[in-house]
PQR file of N, CA, C, O and H, with PARSE charges and radii, in Angstrom:
ATOM      1  N   UNK A   1      91.967  99.463 104.795 -0.4000 1.5000
ATOM      2  CA  UNK A   1      93.311  99.648 104.273 -0.0000 2.0000
ATOM      3  C   UNK A   1      93.483 101.109 103.862  0.5500 1.7000
ATOM      4  O   UNK A   1      92.639 101.674 103.167 -0.5500 1.4000
ATOM      5  N   UNK A   2      94.573 101.700 104.296 -0.4000 1.5000
ATOM      6  CA  UNK A   2      94.872 103.089 103.941 -0.0000 2.0000
ATOM      7  C   UNK A   2      95.654 103.134 102.636  0.5500 1.7000
ATOM      8  O   UNK A   2      96.504 102.283 102.372 -0.5500 1.4000
ATOM      9  H   UNK A   2      95.259 101.241 104.861  0.4000 1.0000
ATOM     10  N   UNK A   3      95.355 104.124 101.842 -0.4000 1.5000
ATOM     11  CA  UNK A   3      96.177 104.384 100.667 -0.0000 2.0000
ATOM     12  C   UNK A   3      97.117 105.528 101.006  0.5500 1.7000
ATOM     13  O   UNK A   3      96.951 106.189 102.031 -0.5500 1.4000
ATOM     14  H   UNK A   3      94.665 104.815 102.056  0.4000 1.0000
ATOM     15  N   UNK A   4      98.080 105.757 100.169 -0.4000 1.5000
ATOM     16  CA  UNK A   4      99.025 106.853 100.400 -0.0000 2.0000
ATOM     17  C   UNK A   4      98.296 108.173 100.533  0.5500 1.7000
ATOM     18  O   UNK A   4      98.646 108.997 101.378 -0.5500 1.4000
ATOM     19  H   UNK A   4      98.214 105.220  99.337  0.4000 1.0000
ATOM     20  N   UNK A   5      97.287 108.381  99.704 -0.4000 1.5000
ATOM     21  CA  UNK A   5      96.516 109.626  99.745 -0.0000 2.0000
ATOM     22  C   UNK A   5      95.795 109.772 101.071  0.5500 1.7000
ATOM     23  O   UNK A   5      95.761 110.861 101.642 -0.5500 1.4000
ATOM     24  H   UNK A   5      97.003 107.712  99.017  0.4000 1.0000
ATOM     25  N   UNK A   6      95.204 108.659 101.579 -0.4000 1.5000
ATOM     26  CA  UNK A   6      94.502 108.708 102.858 -0.0000 2.0000
ATOM     27  C   UNK A   6      95.451 109.115 103.977  0.5500 1.7000
ATOM     28  O   UNK A   6      95.110 109.953 104.812 -0.5500 1.4000
ATOM     29  H   UNK A   6      95.232 107.774 101.115  0.4000 1.0000
ATOM     30  N   UNK A   7      96.630 108.531 103.995 -0.4000 1.5000
ATOM     31  CA  UNK A   7      97.590 108.812 105.057 -0.0000 2.0000
ATOM     32  C   UNK A   7      98.052 110.257 104.991  0.5500 1.7000
ATOM     33  O   UNK A   7      98.210 110.897 106.031 -0.5500 1.4000
ATOM     34  H   UNK A   7      96.908 107.850 103.316  0.4000 1.0000
ATOM     35  N   UNK A   8      98.271 110.781 103.806 -0.4000 1.5000
ATOM     36  CA  UNK A   8      98.720 112.157 103.666 -0.0000 2.0000
ATOM     37  C   UNK A   8      97.656 113.139 104.139  0.5500 1.7000
ATOM     38  O   UNK A   8      97.992 114.235 104.585 -0.5500 1.4000
ATOM     39  H   UNK A   8      98.143 110.261 102.962  0.4000 1.0000
ATOM     40  N   UNK A   9      96.377 112.769 104.051 -0.4000 1.5000
ATOM     41  CA  UNK A   9      95.304 113.671 104.427 -0.0000 2.0000
ATOM     42  C   UNK A   9      94.979 113.626 105.911  0.5500 1.7000
ATOM     43  O   UNK A   9      94.278 114.508 106.407 -0.5500 1.4000
ATOM     44  H   UNK A   9      96.105 111.878 103.688  0.4000 1.0000
ATOM     45  N   UNK A  10      95.472 112.619 106.640 -0.4000 1.5000
ATOM     46  CA  UNK A  10      95.206 112.523 108.067 -0.0000 2.0000
ATOM     47  C   UNK A  10      96.056 113.541 108.822  0.5500 1.7000
ATOM     48  O   UNK A  10      97.131 113.929 108.364 -0.5500 1.4000
ATOM     49  H   UNK A  10      96.042 111.903 106.238  0.4000 1.0000
ATOM     50  N   UNK A  11      95.567 113.964 109.971 -0.4000 1.5000
ATOM     51  CA  UNK A  11      96.339 114.872 110.821 -0.0000 2.0000
ATOM     52  C   UNK A  11      97.272 114.043 111.688  0.5500 1.7000
ATOM     53  O   UNK A  11      96.900 113.620 112.783 -0.5500 1.4000
ATOM     54  H   UNK A  11      94.694 113.650 110.343  0.4000 1.0000
ATOM     55  N   UNK A  12      98.466 113.817 111.205 -0.4000 1.5000
ATOM     56  CA  UNK A  12      99.454 113.025 111.920 -0.0000 2.0000
ATOM     57  C   UNK A  12     100.387 113.986 112.648  0.5500 1.7000
ATOM     58  O   UNK A  12     100.903 114.929 112.048 -0.5500 1.4000
ATOM     59  H   UNK A  12      98.768 114.162 110.316  0.4000 1.0000
ATOM     60  N   UNK A  13     100.606 113.744 113.954 -0.4000 1.5000
ATOM     61  CA  UNK A  13     101.495 114.657 114.683 -0.0000 2.0000
ATOM     62  C   UNK A  13     102.919 114.558 114.151  0.5500 1.7000
ATOM     63  O   UNK A  13     103.330 113.518 113.636 -0.5500 1.4000
ATOM     64  H   UNK A  13     100.187 112.978 114.441  0.4000 1.0000
ATOM     65  N   UNK A  14     103.667 115.653 114.282 -0.4000 1.5000
ATOM     66  CA  UNK A  14     105.045 115.678 113.817 -0.0000 2.0000
ATOM     67  C   UNK A  14     105.949 114.795 114.655  0.5500 1.7000
ATOM     68  O   UNK A  14     106.890 114.200 114.129 -0.5500 1.4000
ATOM     69  H   UNK A  14     103.333 116.497 114.700  0.4000 1.0000
ATOM     70  N   UNK A  15     105.681 114.698 115.941 -0.4000 1.5000
ATOM     71  CA  UNK A  15     106.480 113.839 116.809 -0.0000 2.0000
ATOM     72  C   UNK A  15     105.581 113.091 117.778  0.5500 1.7000
ATOM     73  O   UNK A  15     104.507 113.554 118.162 -0.5500 1.4000
ATOM     74  H   UNK A  15     104.916 115.181 116.368  0.4000 1.0000
ATOM     75  N   UNK A  16     106.055 111.939 118.149 -0.4000 1.5000
ATOM     76  CA  UNK A  16     105.397 111.131 119.170 -0.0000 2.0000
ATOM     77  C   UNK A  16     106.495 110.692 120.116  0.5500 1.7000
ATOM     78  O   UNK A  16     107.546 110.225 119.677 -0.5500 1.4000
ATOM     79  H   UNK A  16     106.927 111.562 117.838  0.4000 1.0000
ATOM     80  N   UNK A  17     106.264 110.835 121.397 -0.4000 1.5000
ATOM     81  CA  UNK A  17     107.247 110.406 122.379 -0.0000 2.0000
ATOM     82  C   UNK A  17     106.787 109.099 123.004  0.5500 1.7000
ATOM     83  O   UNK A  17     105.666 108.991 123.499 -0.5500 1.4000
ATOM     84  H   UNK A  17     105.410 111.214 121.754  0.4000 1.0000
ATOM     85  N   UNK A  18     107.666 108.112 122.973 -0.4000 1.5000
ATOM     86  CA  UNK A  18     107.380 106.811 123.568 -0.0000 2.0000
ATOM     87  C   UNK A  18     108.699 106.179 123.967  0.5500 1.7000
ATOM     88  O   UNK A  18     109.766 106.748 123.732 -0.5500 1.4000
ATOM     89  H   UNK A  18     108.577 108.200 122.571  0.4000 1.0000
ATOM     90  N   UNK A  19     108.627 105.029 124.556 -0.4000 1.5000
ATOM     91  CA  UNK A  19     109.857 104.315 124.891 -0.0000 2.0000
ATOM     92  C   UNK A  19     110.180 103.341 123.767  0.5500 1.7000
ATOM     93  O   UNK A  19     109.297 102.930 123.013 -0.5500 1.4000
ATOM     94  H   UNK A  19     107.761 104.567 124.747  0.4000 1.0000
ATOM     95  N   UNK A  20     111.431 102.983 123.665 -0.4000 1.5000
ATOM     96  CA  UNK A  20     111.842 101.996 122.677 -0.0000 2.0000
ATOM     97  C   UNK A  20     111.136 100.671 122.965  0.5500 1.7000
ATOM     98  O   UNK A  20     110.717  99.972 122.043 -0.5500 1.4000
ATOM     99  H   UNK A  20     112.148 103.316 124.278  0.4000 1.0000
ATOM    100  N   UNK A  21     111.008 100.335 124.236 -0.4000 1.5000
ATOM    101  CA  UNK A  21     110.312  99.110 124.634 -0.0000 2.0000
ATOM    102  C   UNK A  21     108.879  99.114 124.117  0.5500 1.7000
ATOM    103  O   UNK A  21     108.434  98.127 123.531 -0.5500 1.4000
ATOM    104  H   UNK A  21     111.349 100.904 124.985  0.4000 1.0000
ATOM    105  N   UNK A  22     108.146 100.212 124.327 -0.4000 1.5000
ATOM    106  CA  UNK A  22     106.750 100.288 123.879 -0.0000 2.0000
ATOM    107  C   UNK A  22     106.633 100.230 122.365  0.5500 1.7000
ATOM    108  O   UNK A  22     105.682  99.649 121.842 -0.5500 1.4000
ATOM    109  H   UNK A  22     108.507 101.014 124.804  0.4000 1.0000
ATOM    110  N   UNK A  23     107.589 100.824 121.651 -0.4000 1.5000
ATOM    111  CA  UNK A  23     107.589 100.765 120.192 -0.0000 2.0000
ATOM    112  C   UNK A  23     107.731  99.326 119.717  0.5500 1.7000
ATOM    113  O   UNK A  23     106.966  98.867 118.869 -0.5500 1.4000
ATOM    114  H   UNK A  23     108.362 101.295 122.076  0.4000 1.0000
ATOM    115  N   UNK A  24     108.716  98.613 120.268 -0.4000 1.5000
ATOM    116  CA  UNK A  24     108.942  97.225 119.867 -0.0000 2.0000
ATOM    117  C   UNK A  24     107.769  96.352 120.278  0.5500 1.7000
ATOM    118  O   UNK A  24     107.368  95.468 119.521 -0.5500 1.4000
ATOM    119  H   UNK A  24     109.338  98.986 120.957  0.4000 1.0000
ATOM    120  N   UNK A  25     107.211  96.580 121.458 -0.4000 1.5000
ATOM    121  CA  UNK A  25     106.049  95.816 121.915 -0.0000 2.0000
ATOM    122  C   UNK A  25     104.864  95.989 120.975  0.5500 1.7000
ATOM    123  O   UNK A  25     104.194  95.015 120.632 -0.5500 1.4000
ATOM    124  H   UNK A  25     107.537  97.299 122.073  0.4000 1.0000
ATOM    125  N   UNK A  26     104.602  97.221 120.559 -0.4000 1.5000
ATOM    126  CA  UNK A  26     103.495  97.480 119.627 -0.0000 2.0000
ATOM    127  C   UNK A  26     103.732  96.782 118.297  0.5500 1.7000
ATOM    128  O   UNK A  26     102.799  96.250 117.696 -0.5500 1.4000
ATOM    129  H   UNK A  26     105.146  98.013 120.839  0.4000 1.0000
ATOM    130  N   UNK A  27     104.972  96.782 117.838 -0.4000 1.5000
ATOM    131  CA  UNK A  27     105.277  96.108 116.579 -0.0000 2.0000
ATOM    132  C   UNK A  27     105.087  94.599 116.720  0.5500 1.7000
ATOM    133  O   UNK A  27     104.586  93.951 115.801 -0.5500 1.4000
ATOM    134  H   UNK A  27     105.730  97.214 118.326  0.4000 1.0000
ATOM    135  N   UNK A  28     105.485  94.033 117.867 -0.4000 1.5000
ATOM    136  CA  UNK A  28     105.313  92.597 118.097 -0.0000 2.0000
ATOM    137  C   UNK A  28     103.836  92.219 118.152  0.5500 1.7000
ATOM    138  O   UNK A  28     103.444  91.168 117.646 -0.5500 1.4000
ATOM    139  H   UNK A  28     105.892  94.559 118.614  0.4000 1.0000
ATOM    140  N   UNK A  29     103.028  93.060 118.755 -0.4000 1.5000
ATOM    141  CA  UNK A  29     101.591  92.778 118.858 -0.0000 2.0000
ATOM    142  C   UNK A  29     100.922  92.760 117.485  0.5500 1.7000
ATOM    143  O   UNK A  29      99.909  92.087 117.293 -0.5500 1.4000
ATOM    144  H   UNK A  29     103.346  93.914 119.167  0.4000 1.0000
ATOM    145  N   UNK A  30     101.489  93.501 116.531 -0.4000 1.5000
ATOM    146  CA  UNK A  30     100.917  93.568 115.196 -0.0000 2.0000
ATOM    147  C   UNK A  30     101.582  92.619 114.204  0.5500 1.7000
ATOM    148  O   UNK A  30     101.197  92.577 113.036 -0.5500 1.4000
ATOM    149  H   UNK A  30     102.311  94.048 116.686  0.4000 1.0000
ATOM    150  N   UNK A  31     102.581  91.852 114.663 -0.4000 1.5000
ATOM    151  CA  UNK A  31     103.252  90.895 113.780 -0.0000 2.0000
ATOM    152  C   UNK A  31     102.307  89.712 113.537  0.5500 1.7000
ATOM    153  O   UNK A  31     101.781  89.122 114.481 -0.5500 1.4000
ATOM    154  H   UNK A  31     102.893  91.886 115.612  0.4000 1.0000
ATOM    155  N   UNK A  32     102.099  89.378 112.268 -0.4000 1.5000
ATOM    156  CA  UNK A  32     101.164  88.313 111.921 -0.0000 2.0000
ATOM    157  C   UNK A  32     101.802  86.940 111.843  0.5500 1.7000
ATOM    158  O   UNK A  32     101.107  85.932 111.965 -0.5500 1.4000
ATOM    159  H   UNK A  32     102.526  89.857 111.501  0.4000 1.0000
ATOM    160  N   UNK A  33     103.094  86.880 111.646 -0.4000 1.5000
ATOM    161  CA  UNK A  33     103.776  85.590 111.552 -0.0000 2.0000
ATOM    162  C   UNK A  33     105.247  85.768 111.926  0.5500 1.7000
ATOM    163  O   UNK A  33     105.708  86.897 112.097 -0.5500 1.4000
ATOM    164  H   UNK A  33     103.659  87.699 111.547  0.4000 1.0000
ATOM    165  N   UNK A  34     105.985  84.671 112.053 -0.4000 1.5000
ATOM    166  CA  UNK A  34     107.393  84.772 112.456 -0.0000 2.0000
ATOM    167  C   UNK A  34     108.249  85.625 111.515  0.5500 1.7000
ATOM    168  O   UNK A  34     109.212  86.250 111.958 -0.5500 1.4000
ATOM    169  H   UNK A  34     105.610  83.754 111.915  0.4000 1.0000
ATOM    170  N   UNK A  35     107.913  85.656 110.235 -0.4000 1.5000
ATOM    171  CA  UNK A  35     108.671  86.488 109.301 -0.0000 2.0000
ATOM    172  C   UNK A  35     108.511  87.958 109.673  0.5500 1.7000
ATOM    173  O   UNK A  35     109.488  88.707 109.669 -0.5500 1.4000
ATOM    174  H   UNK A  35     107.131  85.148 109.874  0.4000 1.0000
ATOM    175  N   UNK A  36     107.286  88.378 109.993 -0.4000 1.5000
ATOM    176  CA  UNK A  36     107.055  89.761 110.424 -0.0000 2.0000
ATOM    177  C   UNK A  36     107.848  90.068 111.694  0.5500 1.7000
ATOM    178  O   UNK A  36     108.468  91.126 111.803 -0.5500 1.4000
ATOM    179  H   UNK A  36     106.493  87.770 109.996  0.4000 1.0000
ATOM    180  N   UNK A  37     107.825  89.144 112.647 -0.4000 1.5000
ATOM    181  CA  UNK A  37     108.510  89.366 113.913 -0.0000 2.0000
ATOM    182  C   UNK A  37     110.025  89.457 113.710  0.5500 1.7000
ATOM    183  O   UNK A  37     110.698  90.216 114.408 -0.5500 1.4000
ATOM    184  H   UNK A  37     107.321  88.285 112.558  0.4000 1.0000
ATOM    185  N   UNK A  38     110.557  88.698 112.769 -0.4000 1.5000
ATOM    186  CA  UNK A  38     111.996  88.724 112.494 -0.0000 2.0000
ATOM    187  C   UNK A  38     112.435  90.056 111.893  0.5500 1.7000
ATOM    188  O   UNK A  38     113.622  90.380 111.922 -0.5500 1.4000
ATOM    189  H   UNK A  38     110.010  88.082 112.202  0.4000 1.0000
ATOM    190  N   UNK A  39     111.510  90.824 111.356 -0.4000 1.5000
ATOM    191  CA  UNK A  39     111.836  92.105 110.727 -0.0000 2.0000
ATOM    192  C   UNK A  39     111.786  93.288 111.694  0.5500 1.7000
ATOM    193  O   UNK A  39     112.149  94.404 111.321 -0.5500 1.4000
ATOM    194  H   UNK A  39     110.546  90.562 111.332  0.4000 1.0000
ATOM    195  N   UNK A  40     111.344  93.059 112.923 -0.4000 1.5000
ATOM    196  CA  UNK A  40     111.168  94.162 113.875 -0.0000 2.0000
ATOM    197  C   UNK A  40     112.502  94.835 114.198  0.5500 1.7000
ATOM    198  O   UNK A  40     112.619  96.053 114.057 -0.5500 1.4000
ATOM    199  H   UNK A  40     111.049  92.153 113.226  0.4000 1.0000
ATOM    200  N   UNK A  41     113.501  94.078 114.624 -0.4000 1.5000
ATOM    201  CA  UNK A  41     114.780  94.681 115.007 -0.0000 2.0000
ATOM    202  C   UNK A  41     115.454  95.367 113.820  0.5500 1.7000
ATOM    203  O   UNK A  41     115.914  96.500 113.966 -0.5500 1.4000
ATOM    204  H   UNK A  41     113.406  93.089 114.738  0.4000 1.0000
ATOM    205  N   UNK A  42     115.531  94.717 112.633 -0.4000 1.5000
ATOM    206  CA  UNK A  42     116.135  95.426 111.502 -0.0000 2.0000
ATOM    207  C   UNK A  42     115.376  96.703 111.129  0.5500 1.7000
ATOM    208  O   UNK A  42     115.989  97.686 110.712 -0.5500 1.4000
ATOM    209  H   UNK A  42     115.157  93.797 112.514  0.4000 1.0000
ATOM    210  N   UNK A  43     114.068  96.695 111.273 -0.4000 1.5000
ATOM    211  CA  UNK A  43     113.272  97.884 110.957 -0.0000 2.0000
ATOM    212  C   UNK A  43     113.584  99.013 111.930  0.5500 1.7000
ATOM    213  O   UNK A  43     113.789 100.152 111.512 -0.5500 1.4000
ATOM    214  H   UNK A  43     113.570  95.897 111.612  0.4000 1.0000
ATOM    215  N   UNK A  44     113.620  98.706 113.221 -0.4000 1.5000
ATOM    216  CA  UNK A  44     113.929  99.728 114.226 -0.0000 2.0000
ATOM    217  C   UNK A  44     115.343 100.270 114.011  0.5500 1.7000
ATOM    218  O   UNK A  44     115.568 101.476 114.112 -0.5500 1.4000
ATOM    219  H   UNK A  44     113.452  97.780 113.560  0.4000 1.0000
ATOM    220  N   UNK A  45     116.285  99.388 113.719 -0.4000 1.5000
ATOM    221  CA  UNK A  45     117.655  99.839 113.456 -0.0000 2.0000
ATOM    222  C   UNK A  45     117.702 100.767 112.241  0.5500 1.7000
ATOM    223  O   UNK A  45     118.399 101.782 112.261 -0.5500 1.4000
ATOM    224  H   UNK A  45     116.102  98.409 113.637  0.4000 1.0000
ATOM    225  N   UNK A  46     116.969 100.426 111.196 -0.4000 1.5000
ATOM    226  CA  UNK A  46     116.918 101.277 110.004 -0.0000 2.0000
ATOM    227  C   UNK A  46     116.340 102.651 110.350  0.5500 1.7000
ATOM    228  O   UNK A  46     116.872 103.678 109.929 -0.5500 1.4000
ATOM    229  H   UNK A  46     116.403  99.602 111.180  0.4000 1.0000
ATOM    230  N   UNK A  47     115.257 102.661 111.113 -0.4000 1.5000
ATOM    231  CA  UNK A  47     114.643 103.930 111.507 -0.0000 2.0000
ATOM    232  C   UNK A  47     115.613 104.775 112.323  0.5500 1.7000
ATOM    233  O   UNK A  47     115.689 105.989 112.129 -0.5500 1.4000
ATOM    234  H   UNK A  47     114.825 101.827 111.455  0.4000 1.0000
ATOM    235  N   UNK A  48     116.359 104.146 113.239 -0.4000 1.5000
ATOM    236  CA  UNK A  48     117.336 104.885 114.044 -0.0000 2.0000
ATOM    237  C   UNK A  48     118.450 105.452 113.172  0.5500 1.7000
ATOM    238  O   UNK A  48     118.812 106.621 113.307 -0.5500 1.4000
ATOM    239  H   UNK A  48     116.297 103.160 113.397  0.4000 1.0000
ATOM    240  N   UNK A  49     118.986 104.639 112.290 -0.4000 1.5000
ATOM    241  CA  UNK A  49     120.090 105.082 111.425 -0.0000 2.0000
ATOM    242  C   UNK A  49     119.660 106.166 110.447  0.5500 1.7000
ATOM    243  O   UNK A  49     120.449 107.050 110.115 -0.5500 1.4000
ATOM    244  H   UNK A  49     118.692 103.690 112.180  0.4000 1.0000
ATOM    245  N   UNK A  50     118.415 106.104 109.984 -0.4000 1.5000
ATOM    246  CA  UNK A  50     117.941 107.085 109.010 -0.0000 2.0000
ATOM    247  C   UNK A  50     117.461 108.382 109.664  0.5500 1.7000
ATOM    248  O   UNK A  50     117.186 109.361 108.970 -0.5500 1.4000
ATOM    249  H   UNK A  50     117.774 105.386 110.254  0.4000 1.0000
ATOM    250  N   UNK A  51     117.361 108.392 110.993 -0.4000 1.5000
ATOM    251  CA  UNK A  51     116.885 109.577 111.689 -0.0000 2.0000
ATOM    252  C   UNK A  51     115.372 109.666 111.766  0.5500 1.7000
ATOM    253  O   UNK A  51     114.826 110.662 112.238 -0.5500 1.4000
ATOM    254  H   UNK A  51     117.585 107.597 111.557  0.4000 1.0000
ATOM    255  N   UNK A  52     114.697 108.626 111.301 -0.4000 1.5000
ATOM    256  CA  UNK A  52     113.236 108.613 111.345 -0.0000 2.0000
ATOM    257  C   UNK A  52     112.729 108.560 112.781  0.5500 1.7000
ATOM    258  O   UNK A  52     111.695 109.141 113.112 -0.5500 1.4000
ATOM    259  H   UNK A  52     115.141 107.816 110.917  0.4000 1.0000
ATOM    260  N   UNK A  53     113.485 107.844 113.638 -0.4000 1.5000
ATOM    261  CA  UNK A  53     113.233 107.906 115.077 -0.0000 2.0000
ATOM    262  C   UNK A  53     114.544 108.314 115.733  0.5500 1.7000
ATOM    263  O   UNK A  53     115.626 107.998 115.237 -0.5500 1.4000
ATOM    264  H   UNK A  53     114.325 107.372 113.369  0.4000 1.0000
ATOM    265  N   UNK A  54     114.437 109.004 116.831 -0.4000 1.5000
ATOM    266  CA  UNK A  54     115.629 109.449 117.555 -0.0000 2.0000
ATOM    267  C   UNK A  54     115.474 109.111 119.028  0.5500 1.7000
ATOM    268  O   UNK A  54     114.367 108.968 119.546 -0.5500 1.4000
ATOM    269  H   UNK A  54     113.558 109.261 117.234  0.4000 1.0000
ATOM    270  N   UNK A  55     116.612 108.989 119.679 -0.4000 1.5000
ATOM    271  CA  UNK A  55     116.612 108.743 121.118 -0.0000 2.0000
ATOM    272  C   UNK A  55     116.972 110.048 121.811  0.5500 1.7000
ATOM    273  O   UNK A  55     117.832 110.794 121.343 -0.5500 1.4000
ATOM    274  H   UNK A  55     117.512 109.105 119.258  0.4000 1.0000
ATOM    275  N   UNK A  56     116.311 110.317 122.925 -0.4000 1.5000
ATOM    276  CA  UNK A  56     116.629 111.511 123.688 -0.0000 2.0000
ATOM    277  C   UNK A  56     118.007 111.355 124.300  0.5500 1.7000
ATOM    278  O   UNK A  56     118.432 110.244 124.615 -0.5500 1.4000
ATOM    279  H   UNK A  56     115.612 109.712 123.305  0.4000 1.0000
ATOM    280  N   UNK A  57     118.695 112.453 124.466 -0.4000 1.5000
ATOM    281  CA  UNK A  57     120.061 112.400 124.986 -0.0000 2.0000
ATOM    282  C   UNK A  57     120.109 112.102 126.475  0.5500 1.7000
ATOM    283  O   UNK A  57     121.178 111.796 127.005 -0.5500 1.4000
ATOM    284  H   UNK A  57     118.349 113.356 124.211  0.4000 1.0000
ATOM    285  N   UNK A  58     118.989 112.184 127.154 -0.4000 1.5000
ATOM    286  CA  UNK A  58     118.998 111.959 128.602 -0.0000 2.0000
ATOM    287  C   UNK A  58     118.540 110.544 128.964  0.5500 1.7000
ATOM    288  O   UNK A  58     117.823 110.356 129.947 -0.5500 1.4000
ATOM    289  H   UNK A  58     118.122 112.433 126.724  0.4000 1.0000
ATOM    290  N   UNK A  59     118.947 109.568 128.186 -0.4000 1.5000
ATOM    291  CA  UNK A  59     118.566 108.203 128.489 -0.0000 2.0000
ATOM    292  C   UNK A  59     119.721 107.466 129.169  0.5500 1.7000
ATOM    293  O   UNK A  59     120.883 107.851 129.040 -0.5500 1.4000
ATOM    294  H   UNK A  59     119.530 109.721 127.388  0.4000 1.0000
ATOM    295  N   UNK A  60     119.385 106.420 129.878 -0.4000 1.5000
ATOM    296  CA  UNK A  60     120.421 105.597 130.493 -0.0000 2.0000
ATOM    297  C   UNK A  60     120.146 104.146 130.132  0.5500 1.7000
ATOM    298  O   UNK A  60     118.997 103.735 129.975 -0.5500 1.4000
ATOM    299  H   UNK A  60     118.441 106.107 129.982  0.4000 1.0000
ATOM    300  N   UNK A  61     121.207 103.387 130.005 -0.4000 1.5000
ATOM    301  CA  UNK A  61     121.098 101.985 129.650 -0.0000 2.0000
ATOM    302  C   UNK A  61     121.395 101.165 130.890  0.5500 1.7000
ATOM    303  O   UNK A  61     122.407 101.373 131.560 -0.5500 1.4000
ATOM    304  H   UNK A  61     122.141 103.720 130.132  0.4000 1.0000
ATOM    305  N   UNK A  62     120.506 100.232 131.189 -0.4000 1.5000
ATOM    306  CA  UNK A  62     120.728  99.360 132.332 -0.0000 2.0000
ATOM    307  C   UNK A  62     120.968  97.952 131.818  0.5500 1.7000
ATOM    308  O   UNK A  62     120.185  97.450 131.011 -0.5500 1.4000
ATOM    309  H   UNK A  62     119.684 100.062 130.645  0.4000 1.0000
ATOM    310  N   UNK A  63     122.035  97.307 132.267 -0.4000 1.5000
ATOM    311  CA  UNK A  63     122.315  95.953 131.803 -0.0000 2.0000
ATOM    312  C   UNK A  63     121.255  94.972 132.292  0.5500 1.7000
ATOM    313  O   UNK A  63     120.645  95.159 133.345 -0.5500 1.4000
ATOM    314  H   UNK A  63     122.671  97.715 132.922  0.4000 1.0000
ATOM    315  N   UNK A  64     121.057  93.933 131.508 -0.4000 1.5000
ATOM    316  CA  UNK A  64     120.093  92.900 131.897 -0.0000 2.0000
ATOM    317  C   UNK A  64     120.606  92.167 133.138  0.5500 1.7000
ATOM    318  O   UNK A  64     121.811  91.984 133.317 -0.5500 1.4000
ATOM    319  H   UNK A  64     121.552  93.780 130.653  0.4000 1.0000
ATOM    320  N   UNK A  65     119.700  91.769 133.956 -0.4000 1.5000
ATOM    321  CA  UNK A  65     120.088  91.064 135.213 -0.0000 2.0000
ATOM    322  C   UNK A  65     120.532  89.659 134.935  0.5500 1.7000
ATOM    323  O   UNK A  65     120.889  88.930 135.861 -0.5500 1.4000
ATOM    324  H   UNK A  65     118.722  91.918 133.810  0.4000 1.0000
TER
END
């Protein structure tokens, strides 16, 4: 278990580039129960709204088949 001090002392990169799909997939893989899984979308939305994660301007949205 990491403490706040441990996390602050680690060399964490300033940015990480990934896809939204991979981010959500990683969160789902680490969800321990349905309550955790239900929090994934609200968490991602919060991160987007707060600017904690950003989307590149050169993305395209494809509708589901």
